[in-house]
C-alpha positions in Angstrom: 47.8 -9.1 -29.2 50.3 -12.0 -29.6 49.9 -13.1 -26.0 46.4 -14.3 -26.8 47.7 -16.8 -29.4 50.0 -18.3 -26.7 47.2 -18.6 -24.2 45.0 -20.3 -26.8 47.8 -22.7 -27.9 48.6 -23.7 -24.3 44.9 -24.3 -23.6 44.7 -26.6 -26.6 47.8 -28.5 -25.7 47.1 -28.8 -22.0 44.9 -31.9 -22.3 47.6 -33.7 -24.4 50.6 -32.6 -22.3 49.3 -33.7 -19.0 49.2 -37.3 -20.2 52.5 -37.3 -22.0 55.3 -39.5 -20.7 58.3 -37.9 -19.1 61.5 -39.1 -20.7 64.1 -40.3 -18.3 61.7 -40.3 -15.3 59.0 -42.6 -13.9 55.7 -40.7 -13.8 54.6 -42.7 -10.7 57.7 -42.7 -8.5 59.6 -39.6 -9.8 62.8 -41.7 -9.9 65.1 -41.6 -12.9 65.0 -44.5 -15.4 68.0 -45.8 -17.3 66.8 -45.0 -20.8 64.1 -42.8 -22.4 61.1 -44.4 -24.1 62.0 -46.4 -27.2 60.7 -45.3 -30.5 59.4 -48.4 -32.2 57.9 -46.8 -35.3 60.1 -47.1 -38.4 58.2 -44.4 -40.4 56.7 -41.1 -39.6 52.9 -41.7 -39.1 50.4 -39.7 -41.0 48.0 -37.4 -39.2 45.2 -39.9 -39.8 47.2 -42.7 -38.2 47.5 -40.8 -34.8 45.0 -41.7 -32.1 42.5 -38.9 -31.5 43.5 -38.4 -27.9 47.0 -37.4 -29.0 45.9 -34.8 -31.5 45.2 -31.1 -31.0 41.5 -30.5 -30.3 41.2 -27.6 -32.7 37.5 -28.2 -33.0 37.3 -26.4 -29.6 38.1 -23.3 -31.5 36.1 -23.9 -34.6 34.1 -27.0 -35.3 34.6 -26.8 -39.1 35.9 -24.6 -41.9 32.5 -23.0 -42.3 32.7 -21.6 -38.7 36.2 -20.3 -39.4 35.0 -18.6 -42.6 32.1 -17.0 -40.7 34.3 -15.5 -38.0 36.8 -14.3 -40.7 34.0 -12.2 -42.2 33.1 -10.8 -38.7 36.8 -9.8 -38.3 36.8 -8.1 -41.7 33.7 -6.1 -40.8 35.3 -5.0 -37.5 38.3 -3.8 -39.4 36.1 -1.5 -41.4 34.4 -0.2 -38.2 37.7 0.8 -36.5 38.3 3.6 -39.0 35.1 5.4 -37.8 37.1 6.4 -34.6 40.0 8.0 -36.4 40.2 11.7 -35.4 37.8 11.3 -32.5 40.0 9.9 -29.7 40.1 13.2 -27.8 36.7 12.3 -26.5 37.0 9.8 -23.6 33.8 8.0 -24.5 34.9 7.6 -28.1 38.3 6.4 -26.9 36.7 3.8 -24.7 34.5 2.5 -27.5 37.6 2.4 -29.8 39.5 0.4 -27.2 36.6 -2.0 -26.8 36.4 -2.5 -30.5 40.1 -3.1 -30.6 39.8 -5.8 -28.0 37.0 -7.5 -29.8 38.8 -7.4 -33.2 42.1 -8.6 -31.6 40.4 -11.6 -30.1 38.7 -12.6 -33.3 42.0 -12.2 -35.3 44.0 -14.2 -32.8 41.5 -17.1 -32.7 41.5 -17.2 -36.5 45.3 -17.1 -36.6 45.9 -19.7 -34.0 43.5 -22.2 -35.6 44.9 -21.7 -39.1 48.5 -21.8 -38.0 48.0 -25.0 -35.9 46.0 -26.6 -38.8 48.9 -25.8 -41.1 51.4 -27.3 -38.6 49.5 -30.6 -38.5 50.8 -31.2 -42.0 52.9 -28.4 -43.4 52.8 -30.0 -46.9 49.0 -29.7 -47.1 48.3 -26.9 -49.5 44.7 -26.2 -48.2 46.0 -25.2 -44.8 49.1 -23.5 -46.2 46.6 -21.2 -47.9 44.5 -20.8 -44.8 47.6 -19.9 -42.7 48.6 -17.3 -45.3 45.1 -15.9 -45.2 45.2 -15.6 -41.4 48.6 -13.9 -41.6 47.2 -11.3 -44.1 44.3 -10.7 -41.8 46.7 -10.1 -38.9 48.6 -7.5 -41.0 45.4 -5.8 -42.0 44.3 -5.7 -38.4 47.6 -4.2 -37.3 47.4 -1.6 -40.1 43.8 -0.7 -39.2 44.8 -0.2 -35.5 48.0 1.6 -36.2 46.5 5.1 -35.9 45.3 4.7 -32.3 48.5 5.1 -30.3 49.9 8.0 -32.3 46.6 9.8 -32.1 46.3 9.4 -28.4 49.9 10.6 -27.9 49.2 13.7 -30.0 46.8 14.9 -27.3 48.1 17.5 -24.8 49.7 16.1 -21.7 47.0 17.5 -19.5 44.3 15.8 -21.6 46.1 12.5 -21.5 46.6 12.8 -17.7 42.9 13.5 -17.4 42.0 10.4 -19.4 44.3 8.2 -17.3 42.5 9.5 -14.2 39.0 9.2 -15.8 37.0 6.5 -13.9 35.2 5.5 -17.1 38.5 4.5 -18.6 39.7 2.6 -15.5 39.8 -0.6 -17.5 42.4 1.0 -19.8 44.4 2.8 -17.1 47.5 0.6 -17.6 47.2 0.8 -21.4 47.2 4.6 -21.4 50.1 4.8 -18.9 52.1 2.5 -21.1 51.3 4.6 -24.1 52.6 7.7 -22.3 55.7 5.9 -21.1 56.6 4.8 -24.6 55.8 8.2 -26.2 59.4 9.0 -27.1 59.6 5.7 -29.1 56.3 5.9 -31.0 56.3 6.9 -34.7 53.9 9.2 -36.5 50.6 7.9 -37.8 51.9 7.5 -41.4 55.1 5.8 -40.2 53.2 3.4 -37.9 50.8 2.6 -40.8 53.7 2.0 -43.2 55.4 -0.3 -40.6 52.2 -2.3 -40.3 51.9 -2.7 -44.0 55.3 -4.4 -44.4 54.2 -7.3 -42.2 53.7 -9.8 -45.0 57.0 -8.9 -46.5 58.9 -9.1 -43.2 57.4 -12.6 -42.6 58.3 -14.0 -46.0 61.9 -15.2 -45.1 60.7 -17.1 -42.0 57.7 -18.6 -43.9 60.0 -19.8 -46.7 62.5 -21.3 -44.2 59.7 -23.1 -42.3 58.3 -24.6 -45.5 61.7 -25.9 -46.5 62.6 -27.1 -43.0 59.3 -28.7 -42.0 57.8 -29.8 -45.3 60.3 -30.2 -48.1 63.5 -31.2 -46.3 63.8 -35.0 -45.9 66.3 -36.6 -43.5 68.0 -40.0 -44.0 67.2 -43.1 -42.1 69.2 -43.9 -39.0 69.6 -47.0 -36.8 67.8 -47.0 -33.4 69.1 -48.8 -30.3 67.8 -52.1 -31.7 69.8 -51.7 -34.9 66.6 -51.1 -36.9 66.5 -48.4 -39.6 63.9 -45.7 -38.8 63.1 -42.4 -40.4 64.8 -39.4 -38.8 62.7 -36.3 -38.0 63.1 -33.1 -36.0 60.9 -34.6 -33.3 62.8 -37.9 -33.1 66.3 -36.4 -33.1 66.2 -35.6 -29.4 65.0 -39.2 -28.6 67.9 -40.8 -30.5 70.3 -38.3 -29.0 69.1 -39.1 -25.5 69.3 -42.9 -26.1 72.9 -42.5 -27.4 73.9 -40.3 -24.5 72.3 -42.6 -21.9 73.9 -45.6 -23.5 77.4 -44.0 -23.5 76.9 -43.0 -19.8 76.0 -46.5 -18.9 79.0 -47.9 -20.7 81.3 -45.4 -19.1 79.9 -46.3 -15.6 80.3 -50.0 -16.4 84.0 -49.5 -17.4 84.7 -47.4 -14.3 83.1 -50.0 -12.0 85.2 -52.7 -13.7 88.4 -50.8 -13.3 87.6 -50.2 -9.6 86.9 -53.9 -9.0 90.2 -54.8 -10.6 
């Protein structure tokens, strides 16, 4: 299910990335330039100060919070429906319907998670979207817990039954899924163990969440001098720019000295 979040993120970023400048190269000629782009801002701009064309277009996912809330309720209802298939997966048609519901639920959950997570990362100090991201994470854990019975139940079927399902034309769409389940059979836990593993999702994510809040929202870096000698605010994003400027400047100075020694 996690691959969907990557696809959605890349789609949202594609429009921004294609127009972004390439540090150290000329976009027109492809030739190297002597220095990367200079950062003239002395402070970190707020989200509201960024031009719209340089922001994520999250409205492509949900136009507003009300739309997100509506889809959240849809996902919660689908979670309830998935339990109706428990104990029925020996029937190929029930298995197919269960897989289709899993696909639908996963897509809703991933859309909700991507939107909430990217909204949170627009400003990690904003409490409204901190709460929304946490809500999306809890939904993801609930989804994984609700789906946790599927693989163990399928793998409890006799080998000949599972082989027949893999060969069943009505399940052709899930041929690879079923083959992968069988391949991983030796590494799959029991239903109760898989459910328990899914339930600890919120706990296992806590250390990373705490670190990200400290690293991205609470931690403040000192000011540094740029190549013009001006004091500017240091951030994670600006660090690589300042490092490249310093590296390029040192390389130029080294080249100048070598040329001077050669001339002498």
